[in-house]
C-alpha positions as CSV (number, residue, x, y, z in Angstrom):
1,M,188.5,171.2,76.0
2,S,189.7,170.2,79.6
3,N,189.6,166.7,81.0
4,E,187.0,167.8,83.4
5,S,184.8,169.0,80.5
6,R,185.3,165.7,78.6
7,K,184.5,163.6,81.7
8,W,181.1,165.7,82.1
9,L,180.2,165.2,78.5
10,K,180.8,161.4,78.7
11,F,178.8,161.3,81.9
12,R,176.0,163.3,80.3
13,I,175.9,160.9,77.1
14,A,176.0,157.7,79.4
15,T,173.1,159.3,81.4
16,L,171.1,159.7,78.2
17,L,171.9,156.3,76.9
18,V,170.8,154.6,80.1
19,F,167.8,156.9,80.0
20,F,166.8,155.9,76.5
21,L,167.5,152.4,77.2
22,V,165.3,152.3,80.3
23,L,162.5,154.1,78.1
24,F,162.8,151.7,75.3
25,I,162.5,148.7,77.9
26,A,159.6,150.3,79.4
27,L,157.9,150.9,76.2
28,G,158.7,147.5,74.9
29,S,157.4,145.9,78.2
30,R,154.2,148.1,78.0
31,A,153.6,147.0,74.4
32,F,154.3,143.4,75.2
33,Q,151.6,143.5,78.1
34,L,149.0,145.3,75.9
35,Q,149.5,143.2,72.7
36,I,150.3,140.0,74.3
37,L,149.4,139.5,77.9
38,S,146.2,141.7,78.1
39,S,145.0,141.3,74.5
40,K,142.0,139.2,75.6
41,S,140.8,141.5,78.1
42,L,141.1,144.6,76.1
43,K,139.4,143.2,73.1
44,A,136.4,142.3,75.5
45,L,136.7,145.9,76.8
46,A,136.7,147.4,73.3
47,A,133.8,145.1,72.4
48,K,131.8,146.2,75.4
49,Q,132.3,149.9,74.6
50,H,131.3,149.4,70.8
51,T,128.5,146.9,71.1
52,Q,125.6,146.4,73.4
53,A,123.7,142.9,73.9
54,L,120.5,142.0,74.8
55,Q,119.7,138.3,75.4
56,L,116.7,136.9,73.6
57,Q,114.8,133.9,75.1
58,P,115.7,130.5,73.7
59,D,113.6,128.1,71.8
60,R,111.9,125.4,73.6
61,G,111.5,121.7,72.8
62,I,108.4,120.0,71.6
63,I,106.1,118.0,73.9
64,F,104.7,114.9,72.3
65,D,102.1,112.5,73.3
66,R,102.8,108.8,73.2
67,N,101.5,108.6,69.6
68,G,103.8,111.5,68.3
69,E,101.0,114.2,68.3
70,K,102.3,117.7,69.2
71,L,100.9,119.0,72.5
72,A,103.2,122.1,72.8
73,A,105.7,123.5,70.3
74,S,107.4,127.0,69.6
75,V,106.9,129.0,66.6
76,M,108.9,131.9,65.8
77,A,107.0,135.3,66.3
78,D,107.8,139.1,65.9
79,S,108.6,141.5,68.6
80,V,109.0,145.1,68.4
81,C,111.8,147.0,70.3
82,A,113.2,150.6,70.0
83,D,116.2,152.5,70.5
84,P,114.9,155.7,71.9
85,S,118.2,157.7,71.3
86,K,117.4,157.4,67.5
87,I,113.9,158.8,67.7
88,D,113.5,162.5,67.2
89,N,109.9,162.9,68.0
90,P,108.7,160.3,70.6
91,G,105.2,161.6,70.6
92,E,104.6,161.2,66.8
93,A,106.2,157.7,66.9
94,A,104.1,156.7,69.7
95,K,100.9,157.8,68.0
96,T,101.7,156.1,64.9
97,L,102.8,152.7,66.8
98,A,99.8,152.8,69.0
99,S,97.5,152.9,65.8
100,A,99.3,150.0,64.3
101,L,99.5,147.9,67.3
102,G,96.2,148.9,69.2
103,M,98.0,150.1,72.0
104,D,97.9,152.7,74.7
105,R,99.5,155.9,73.1
106,A,100.8,157.3,76.6
107,Y,102.3,153.9,77.4
108,I,104.4,153.7,74.3
109,Q,105.4,157.5,74.3
110,K,106.6,156.9,78.0
111,K,108.9,154.1,77.0
112,L,110.3,156.1,73.9
113,S,110.9,159.1,76.0
114,G,113.2,157.1,78.6
115,Q,116.9,157.7,78.9
116,K,117.8,154.0,78.0
117,N,119.1,153.0,74.7
118,F,116.8,149.9,74.4
119,C,113.2,149.2,75.2
120,W,110.5,146.6,74.4
121,I,107.5,148.0,72.7
122,A,105.3,144.6,72.1
123,R,106.2,141.3,72.3
124,R,105.2,138.2,70.2
125,I,102.7,140.3,67.9
126,A,100.5,139.1,65.1
127,P,102.2,138.6,61.7
128,E,100.0,141.3,60.1
129,Q,100.9,143.8,62.8
130,A,104.6,143.3,62.1
131,D,104.0,143.8,58.4
132,R,102.4,147.1,59.4
133,I,105.4,148.2,61.6
134,Q,107.7,147.3,58.8
135,E,105.8,149.4,56.4
136,L,106.1,152.4,58.6
137,G,109.9,152.3,58.6
138,I,110.3,154.5,61.6
139,E,113.7,155.3,62.5
140,G,115.0,153.6,65.8
141,I,112.0,150.9,65.8
142,F,113.1,147.3,64.9
143,I,111.5,144.1,64.5
144,V,113.2,140.9,65.9
145,K,112.2,137.2,66.0
146,E,111.5,135.5,69.3
147,P,110.1,132.0,70.0
148,K,106.5,131.8,71.0
149,R,105.0,128.9,72.7
150,F,102.0,127.4,71.1
151,Y,99.6,124.6,72.2
152,P,98.1,123.2,69.2
153,S,95.1,121.4,71.1
154,G,94.0,124.4,73.1
155,E,92.6,123.3,76.6
156,L,93.7,119.5,75.9
157,A,95.7,118.5,79.0
158,G,96.2,122.0,80.0
159,H,96.8,121.3,83.6
160,L,99.5,118.5,82.8
161,I,101.2,120.5,80.2
162,G,101.3,123.8,82.0
163,F,102.5,127.0,80.2
164,V,105.4,129.4,80.0
165,G,105.8,133.0,81.0
166,I,106.7,136.0,78.7
167,D,110.4,135.1,79.4
168,A,109.8,131.6,78.0
169,S,110.5,129.9,81.3
170,G,108.1,127.2,82.6
171,L,105.7,128.2,85.0
172,E,103.4,125.2,85.6
173,G,103.1,121.6,84.7
174,L,105.7,119.7,82.6
175,E,106.8,123.0,81.2
176,L,108.0,124.0,84.8
177,K,109.0,120.4,85.8
178,Y,111.3,119.8,82.7
179,D,112.1,123.4,82.0
180,Q,115.9,122.9,81.9
181,Q,115.5,120.0,79.4
182,L,113.2,121.9,77.2
183,K,115.0,125.2,77.2
184,G,117.3,125.8,74.1
185,N,120.5,127.8,73.4
186,P,119.8,131.5,74.0
187,E,120.6,134.2,71.4
188,K,121.8,137.8,71.8
189,L,120.7,140.9,70.1
190,L,123.6,143.0,69.2
191,W,124.2,146.6,68.4
192,T,127.5,148.1,67.1
193,R,128.5,151.6,67.8
194,D,130.5,153.6,65.1
195,A,133.5,155.9,66.1
196,K,131.3,158.7,67.2
197,G,129.3,156.6,69.4
198,Q,126.2,156.3,67.1
199,R,124.3,153.2,67.4
200,L,123.9,151.1,64.1
201,Y,121.3,148.6,63.3
202,P,120.9,145.4,65.5
203,R,122.0,141.9,64.5
204,V,121.0,138.6,65.9
205,E,124.0,136.4,67.0
206,R,123.9,132.8,68.5
207,Q,126.0,132.4,71.8
208,E,128.2,129.4,70.4
209,A,130.1,129.3,73.6
210,A,127.2,128.8,75.9
211,Q,125.6,126.2,73.6
212,K,123.1,124.0,75.4
213,E,121.0,121.4,73.4
214,N,117.5,121.0,74.3
215,Y,115.2,118.2,74.2
216,N,111.8,117.1,73.3
217,L,109.4,115.4,75.6
218,V,107.6,112.2,74.8
219,L,104.6,111.5,77.2
220,T,102.9,108.6,78.4
221,I,99.6,110.5,77.6
222,D,97.4,109.2,74.8
223,S,95.9,112.5,73.5
224,R,92.8,110.6,72.1
225,I,92.1,109.1,75.6
226,Q,92.8,112.4,77.3
227,H,90.3,114.0,75.0
228,L,87.8,111.2,75.9
229,V,88.1,111.7,79.6
230,E,87.9,115.5,79.4
231,S,84.8,115.4,77.5
232,R,83.1,113.0,79.6
233,L,84.3,114.8,82.7
234,K,83.1,118.1,81.7
235,L,79.6,116.7,80.7
236,A,79.4,115.1,84.2
237,V,80.4,118.3,85.9
238,K,77.7,120.1,84.0
239,A,74.9,117.5,84.4
240,K,75.4,117.1,88.3
241,D,76.1,121.0,88.7
242,A,79.4,120.3,90.3
243,K,81.9,122.4,91.3
244,G,84.6,120.5,89.4
245,G,86.3,117.3,89.3
246,F,89.2,115.2,87.9
247,A,89.7,112.0,86.3
248,I,92.9,109.7,85.9
249,V,93.4,106.8,83.5
250,M,96.5,104.7,84.6
251,D,98.2,101.4,83.1
252,P,98.3,99.6,86.5
253,R,101.0,97.2,85.3
254,T,103.5,100.1,84.4
255,G,102.3,103.2,86.3
256,E,102.0,105.0,83.1
257,I,99.4,107.9,83.2
258,L,97.1,107.6,79.8
259,A,94.9,110.7,80.8
260,L,94.8,112.9,83.5
261,A,92.0,115.8,83.4
262,N,91.0,118.4,85.6
263,E,87.5,120.4,85.3
264,M,87.3,123.5,85.1
265,G,89.9,123.4,82.0
266,F,91.9,126.3,80.7
267,D,93.8,127.0,77.4
268,P,97.7,127.5,78.1
269,N,97.7,129.6,75.0
270,T,95.9,132.4,76.9
271,F,97.6,131.7,80.3
272,S,97.9,135.5,81.3
273,T,94.3,136.0,81.0
274,I,93.4,133.3,83.6
275,N,93.0,133.0,87.3
276,P,96.2,131.5,88.5
277,A,94.2,129.2,90.8
278,L,92.9,127.5,87.5
279,G,96.4,126.3,86.6
280,K,96.7,124.2,89.6
281,N,96.6,120.3,88.9
282,K,94.2,119.6,91.5
283,A,94.4,115.7,91.0
284,I,98.2,116.1,92.7
285,T,97.8,119.3,94.7
286,D,94.4,118.9,96.4
287,C,93.8,116.6,99.5
288,F,90.5,115.3,100.5
289,D,89.1,112.7,102.8
290,P,88.7,109.5,100.4
291,G,85.5,108.3,102.1
292,S,84.5,104.5,101.1
293,T,87.1,104.4,98.3
294,F,89.5,103.8,101.3
295,K,87.7,100.7,102.2
296,P,89.6,98.3,99.9
297,F,92.8,99.1,101.2
298,L,91.5,98.2,104.9
299,A,90.3,95.0,103.3
300,A,93.6,94.1,101.6
301,A,95.4,94.6,104.9
302,A,93.0,92.4,106.9
303,L,93.1,89.6,104.2
304,E,96.9,89.7,103.9
305,E,97.3,89.7,107.8
306,G,94.7,86.8,108.2
307,A,92.7,88.8,110.4
308,V,89.6,87.9,108.4
309,T,88.3,85.5,105.8
310,E,85.5,86.3,103.1
311,T,83.1,84.5,105.1
312,D,83.5,85.8,108.6
313,L,80.5,87.3,109.9
314,F,80.1,90.8,111.8
315,N,77.2,92.5,113.6
316,C,76.6,95.7,111.9
317,E,74.4,96.8,114.9
318,N,71.4,97.7,112.7
319,G,72.9,101.0,111.6
320,N,74.3,102.6,115.1
321,Y,77.7,101.7,116.7
322,R,79.2,103.6,119.7
323,V,82.9,104.0,119.6
324,A,84.0,105.7,122.9
325,D,82.2,109.1,122.7
326,R,81.1,108.7,119.1
327,V,78.2,107.0,117.3
328,I,79.0,105.6,114.1
329,H,76.4,105.6,111.4
330,E,75.8,103.9,108.1
331,A,75.7,106.0,104.8
332,Q,72.3,107.1,103.8
333,R,71.1,105.8,107.3
334,K,71.1,102.2,106.1
335,R,70.4,99.5,108.7
336,H,72.4,96.3,108.2
337,G,72.2,93.3,110.6
338,T,74.7,90.6,110.1
339,L,77.0,90.6,107.1
340,N,80.0,88.8,105.9
341,F,83.3,90.4,105.1
342,R,82.6,90.3,101.4
343,Q,79.4,91.7,102.0
344,I,80.7,94.8,104.0
345,I,82.6,95.8,101.0
346,K,79.8,95.2,98.4
347,Y,77.4,97.3,100.4
348,S,80.1,99.7,101.8
349,S,79.1,99.2,105.4
350,N,81.0,101.7,107.7
351,I,80.2,99.8,111.0
352,G,81.3,96.6,109.2
353,S,84.7,98.2,108.2
354,V,85.2,99.7,111.8
355,K,84.9,96.1,113.3
356,V,87.3,94.7,110.7
357,A,89.8,97.6,111.6
358,E,89.4,96.7,115.1
359,K,90.1,93.0,114.2
360,L,93.3,94.1,112.2
361,G,94.6,96.4,114.9
362,K,95.6,100.2,114.5
363,E,99.4,99.4,114.2
364,K,99.1,96.9,111.2
365,F,96.4,99.1,109.6
366,H,98.8,102.1,109.7
367,R,101.5,100.1,108.3
368,Y,99.5,99.0,105.4
369,I,98.3,102.4,104.7
370,R,102.0,103.8,104.6
371,N,102.9,100.8,102.3
372,F,100.0,101.7,99.8
373,G,101.7,105.0,99.6
374,F,99.4,107.3,101.6
375,G,101.1,109.9,103.8
376,A,103.8,110.2,101.2
377,K,104.4,111.8,97.6
378,T,104.2,109.3,94.8
379,G,106.9,110.9,93.2
380,I,105.1,111.6,89.8
381,D,107.1,113.9,87.5
382,L,105.0,116.7,87.9
383,P,105.3,119.7,90.3
384,G,103.3,120.8,93.2
385,E,102.4,117.2,94.5
386,V,101.5,117.1,98.2
387,S,101.9,114.2,100.5
388,G,98.4,114.2,102.2
389,L,97.9,113.8,105.7
390,L,98.4,110.8,107.9
391,R,99.0,111.3,111.4
392,P,101.3,108.9,113.6
393,V,99.7,105.7,114.7
394,E,100.7,106.6,118.3
395,N,98.4,109.8,118.0
396,W,95.5,107.7,116.9
397,T,92.5,107.4,119.3
398,R,90.1,104.6,119.2
399,V,87.7,107.1,117.2
400,D,90.6,107.8,114.8
401,A,91.1,104.2,114.1
402,A,87.4,103.6,113.6
403,T,86.7,106.8,111.1
404,I,89.8,106.1,109.1
405,A,88.5,102.7,108.4
406,F,85.8,104.3,106.4
407,G,88.0,107.0,104.9
408,Q,87.4,109.9,107.3
409,G,90.2,111.6,109.2
410,I,92.8,111.0,106.5
411,S,93.6,113.1,103.7
412,V,94.8,111.8,100.3
413,T,95.3,113.0,96.7
414,A,93.6,111.5,93.7
415,I,97.2,110.4,92.3
416,Q,97.5,108.5,95.4
417,L,94.2,106.7,95.2
418,I,94.5,105.4,91.7
419,T,98.2,104.4,92.4
420,A,97.1,102.4,95.4
421,L,94.2,100.9,93.4
422,S,96.5,100.0,90.7
423,A,98.7,98.1,93.2
424,I,95.7,95.8,93.9
425,A,95.1,95.4,90.1
426,N,98.8,94.7,89.6
427,Q,98.9,91.6,91.8
428,G,99.8,93.5,94.8
429,V,103.0,95.5,93.4
430,L,103.0,99.3,93.8
431,M,104.2,101.1,90.6
432,K,105.5,104.9,90.5
433,P,103.2,106.9,88.5
434,F,105.0,108.7,85.5
435,V,104.0,110.9,82.7
436,V,107.3,111.3,80.7
437,R,108.4,108.3,78.6
438,G,111.7,109.8,77.3
439,L,113.7,112.7,76.0
440,M,114.4,112.9,72.3
441,D,116.9,115.4,70.6
442,R,116.2,117.4,67.5
443,K,117.0,114.5,65.3
444,G,114.5,112.2,66.8
445,K,117.0,110.1,68.7
446,L,116.2,108.9,72.2
447,V,118.6,110.2,74.7
448,Q,116.8,109.3,78.0
449,A,114.3,106.7,78.6
450,Y,112.1,106.5,81.9
451,H,111.0,103.2,82.7
452,P,108.4,101.5,84.9
453,T,109.6,101.6,88.5
454,V,108.4,99.1,91.2
455,V,108.0,100.8,94.6
456,R,107.3,97.8,96.7
457,R,105.1,94.8,97.0
458,V,102.2,95.6,99.3
459,V,100.1,92.5,99.5
460,S,100.6,89.0,97.9
461,P,99.2,87.9,94.4
462,D,96.7,85.9,96.4
463,T,95.4,88.6,98.4
464,A,95.1,90.8,95.5
465,K,93.2,88.3,93.5
466,R,90.7,87.7,96.4
467,L,90.3,91.2,97.0
468,T,89.6,91.8,93.0
469,H,86.8,89.1,93.3
470,I,85.1,91.1,96.1
471,L,85.5,94.3,94.3
472,T,84.0,92.8,91.0
473,D,80.9,92.0,93.2
474,V,80.7,95.5,94.2
475,V,80.0,96.2,90.4
476,G,78.5,93.0,89.1
477,A,76.0,92.3,91.7
478,E,72.4,93.8,91.1
479,D,72.6,95.1,94.7
480,G,76.3,96.3,94.7
481,T,76.9,99.9,95.1
482,G,78.9,100.1,92.1
483,K,76.4,98.6,89.6
484,H,76.1,101.7,87.6
485,A,79.7,101.3,86.5
486,R,79.0,98.0,85.0
487,I,80.2,97.2,81.5
488,V,78.5,94.6,79.3
489,N,80.4,91.3,78.9
490,L,83.6,92.7,80.8
491,A,84.2,92.1,84.4
492,V,84.9,95.3,86.2
493,A,86.4,95.7,89.7
494,G,85.6,98.8,91.5
495,K,84.5,100.7,94.6
496,T,82.2,103.8,95.4
497,G,83.0,106.6,97.6
498,T,81.3,109.9,98.9
499,S,83.3,111.8,101.4
500,Q,81.9,114.6,103.4
501,K,84.2,117.9,103.1
502,F,85.5,119.4,106.4
503,D,83.9,122.7,107.2
504,F,86.9,124.5,108.7
505,A,84.7,127.6,109.8
506,R,82.4,125.3,112.0
507,H,84.9,122.5,112.8
508,V,82.6,119.7,111.7
509,Y,82.1,117.5,108.4
510,S,79.6,119.1,106.2
511,T,76.2,117.4,105.3
512,Q,75.9,119.4,102.0
513,K,79.3,119.7,100.5
514,V,80.7,116.0,99.4
515,K,83.4,114.7,96.8
516,T,81.6,111.7,95.0
517,S,83.9,109.2,93.4
518,F,84.3,105.9,91.8
519,M,87.6,104.1,91.1
520,G,88.0,100.6,89.3
521,F,90.0,98.5,86.8
522,F,89.2,96.0,84.1
523,P,89.4,93.4,82.8
524,A,89.3,91.9,86.4
525,D,91.0,88.9,85.5
526,N,93.7,90.6,83.6
527,P,93.7,94.4,84.6
528,Q,95.2,96.7,81.8
529,V,93.4,100.0,82.8
530,A,92.5,101.5,86.1
531,I,90.2,104.8,86.1
532,L,89.5,107.1,88.9
533,V,86.6,109.7,88.6
534,I,85.9,112.3,91.2
535,L,83.2,115.0,91.2
536,D,83.6,117.8,93.7
537,E,80.4,119.1,95.4
538,P,77.9,117.9,93.0
539,Q,74.4,119.5,93.7
540,R,72.5,116.6,92.1
541,D,73.0,112.8,92.9
542,R,75.5,113.3,95.6
543,W,76.5,109.7,95.8
544,G,79.6,108.2,94.3
545,G,77.7,105.1,92.9
546,I,75.1,107.4,91.1
547,A,77.1,110.5,90.1
548,A,80.7,109.1,89.5
549,A,80.2,105.5,88.5
550,P,78.3,106.3,85.3
551,V,81.4,108.5,84.1
552,F,83.6,105.5,84.7
553,K,81.2,103.4,82.8
554,E,81.2,106.0,79.8
555,I,85.0,106.0,79.5
556,G,85.5,102.3,80.0
557,E,82.9,101.6,77.1
558,Q,84.7,104.1,74.8
559,L,88.0,102.6,75.4
560,L,86.6,99.0,74.6
561,T,85.0,100.3,71.2
562,R,87.6,102.6,70.2
563,F,91.0,101.3,71.4
564,K,90.7,97.6,70.7
565,T,94.4,97.3,69.0
566,N,97.6,98.4,70.6
567,I,98.4,102.1,70.7
568,R,101.9,102.5,69.0
569,N,104.6,103.9,70.9
570,P,106.5,106.9,69.2
571,I,109.9,105.6,70.7
572,P,111.2,102.6,68.9
573,E,111.9,100.0,71.8
574,E,115.1,99.1,70.2
575,E,116.4,102.7,70.7
576,I,115.8,102.5,74.3
577,P,119.0,101.7,76.2
578,G,119.2,99.2,78.8
579,V,115.3,97.6,78.2
580,D,115.3,93.9,78.3
581,M,112.4,92.0,76.7
582,K,110.5,91.5,79.9
583,L,110.3,95.2,80.4
584,K,109.1,95.9,76.8
585,L,106.5,93.6,77.3
586,A,105.6,94.9,80.8
587,S,105.7,98.4,79.4
588,A,103.4,98.0,76.4
589,P,101.5,101.3,76.0
590,A,98.2,100.1,74.8
591,P,95.3,99.7,77.0
592,Q,94.3,96.4,75.2
593,V,90.7,96.2,76.8
594,Q,88.6,94.0,74.5
595,S,87.0,91.0,76.3
596,S,88.9,87.9,76.5
597,V,86.7,86.1,73.7
598,E,85.3,87.8,70.8
599,E,81.5,87.3,70.5
600,D,80.5,84.2,68.7
601,D,77.3,82.6,69.1
602,T,78.9,79.2,68.1
603,R,81.2,79.2,70.8
604,I,81.1,79.1,74.8
605,P,81.4,82.6,76.3
606,D,83.7,83.5,79.2
607,F,81.5,83.4,82.3
608,R,84.5,83.9,84.7
609,G,84.0,86.9,86.9
610,M,80.3,87.0,86.7
611,S,77.4,86.4,89.3
612,I,75.1,83.5,89.1
613,R,72.5,85.9,87.8
614,E,74.7,87.2,85.1
615,V,75.7,83.6,84.1
616,L,72.0,82.4,83.7
617,R,71.1,85.7,81.8
618,K,74.2,85.3,79.4
619,S,73.6,81.5,78.8
620,K,69.9,82.3,78.0
621,E,71.0,84.6,75.5
622,K,73.3,82.0,74.1
623,G,70.9,79.1,74.1
624,L,73.0,77.3,76.6
625,D,72.1,75.1,79.6
626,V,74.1,75.7,82.5
627,Q,75.0,73.5,85.6
628,I,75.8,75.6,88.6
629,I,78.3,74.4,91.1
630,G,78.9,76.2,94.5
631,S,78.0,80.0,95.2
632,G,79.4,83.5,94.9
633,W,81.7,84.2,91.8
634,A,82.4,82.4,88.7
635,T,85.8,81.1,88.9
636,A,86.0,78.0,86.3
637,Q,83.8,76.7,83.5
638,K,83.7,73.5,81.3
639,P,83.9,73.8,78.2
640,A,86.4,76.5,78.5
641,A,85.6,79.8,77.0
642,G,86.1,80.1,73.3
643,H,85.4,76.4,72.7
644,P,82.6,75.2,70.3
645,A,79.4,74.7,72.1
646,P,78.9,70.9,72.8
647,E,75.9,69.2,71.1
648,N,74.0,69.1,74.5
649,R,74.4,72.9,74.8
650,L,75.5,72.1,78.4
651,C,78.2,74.1,80.3
652,T,79.2,73.7,83.9
653,V,80.2,76.8,85.8
654,T,82.0,76.7,89.3
655,F,81.3,79.6,91.6
656,S,83.4,80.5,94.6
657,L,83.6,83.2,97.3
658,G,87.3,83.4,97.0
659,S,89.9,81.8,99.2
């Protein structure tokens, strides 16, 4: 072999070696990339090719009332799904399924004839239906478990709790407001394909990587009080042939809502069959002119600013008072002459209120309206709250200032009214209303507590006390407009209201369509419960003192007889982080509403808060002689309440108009 041939052979061998070396390096690099660098993404791609997933709706937390009663819970229900690719005869399968499920055959057949590899047939069916489907054993038809929301008490607190949709997401009420806290960890329904692409039977797999704990809610609501309020409201709406109504019971010391009822009610278990308008919580979503229930806030402002005293006299013009181009009349065409400030509230005089507002001045009046919380949302933890309507004071005409004095020309919500009234009951301090006391995990441990929140001081304790005396006269006096709200042996402070509804078609206030209301609190000397009752468009007894006040009385009397002891809190206070002893006492959940002194014929009764007539009647019942000092309202007595009656059976009672 020549030298040239040898050189050529060596060159060919070297070239081949380089080629194989490069090929080896390339293959090695590719193998390294596939097995090491891209393993995760390739595994994910393979899983995607061999499996198909459907996310199932997560379980939801339980909603408890303050006593631990379940108001909403989740139960596992059976749902029917299908893999149309596995069904040889969709028509026959649809016929069989339609018979077992009581559904339309054409609807099912259309689903089974589709090109998709998955479809739902029926969601959350009855157990007996699921048993029938299992017995049929149809190829490609599967039963899977899904959580179904269940409301054990039916209509009870329906507007408050709300409901969830078919996808287990909250749509109204607390279910919507606390949707993220109630939602649990989702699951996946997985199908695995074999090497030929045939789908195997499904399995359920929890998404551990996306695990999110859900919580239970503990409410301020007492289901027993809620039931009481709903039943009394329903009877009143029926008796007065009203369009509807709402009522709220609140602890004025803390802002806790003990009951919140809407009529007409609905059952959240059947939310899909109801009119969506029925799901609205009108106590926080509907605005209306408050009428005479607005007068206490004018009175509080006037007293706080020193614009009036209880004994100041006002000429009420015999029932007609011209303001600019408007003539103001009294309700029911009453004709008052001269009234003192206390009587203006007691008799609910429109003209007297206008004259008080004129002395106060519109700027100060507007400031106190804002401070009481009107014109702004209360911040209650419920969805859909509106702020009402309060125009800027610079836009007020003289007529505006006059009509707002008796609650016309301003729009408020029921939750604003009860919250503002509670500020008077709470020594002038406005509290934020709330309905959720805390969040608990599945082990029953409290993970988040919601405490009473002070918004601001609106008036001084002295002003609140003076106004309370006036409002007690509204109920306690024989000629007070709120006498039908009177509760035996208990001093009640309150105010009636009848507001005309605005007719937007005619641009005038209607004389036929009204809202009647009564709001009050008790015991007057140590308020623990505030109640608001509103009836919408009653066809009989269209005045608040006649239609709404008796409902207040019935609720109050039942609270006295049925809830004399503390209502226990399901959340142990020691588990609530950051709560000092003062807060524990202030947030006591129980409406402890019994009279200050237990009835005992051998002891002196509590006369405080009574009128002279009531003291005389009560003392006669007890066989006591009474020495009367002063006039107005009983503010002190000797011997003190609860002491044994003296031998001469004489008791001295001091009365005052307040100061």
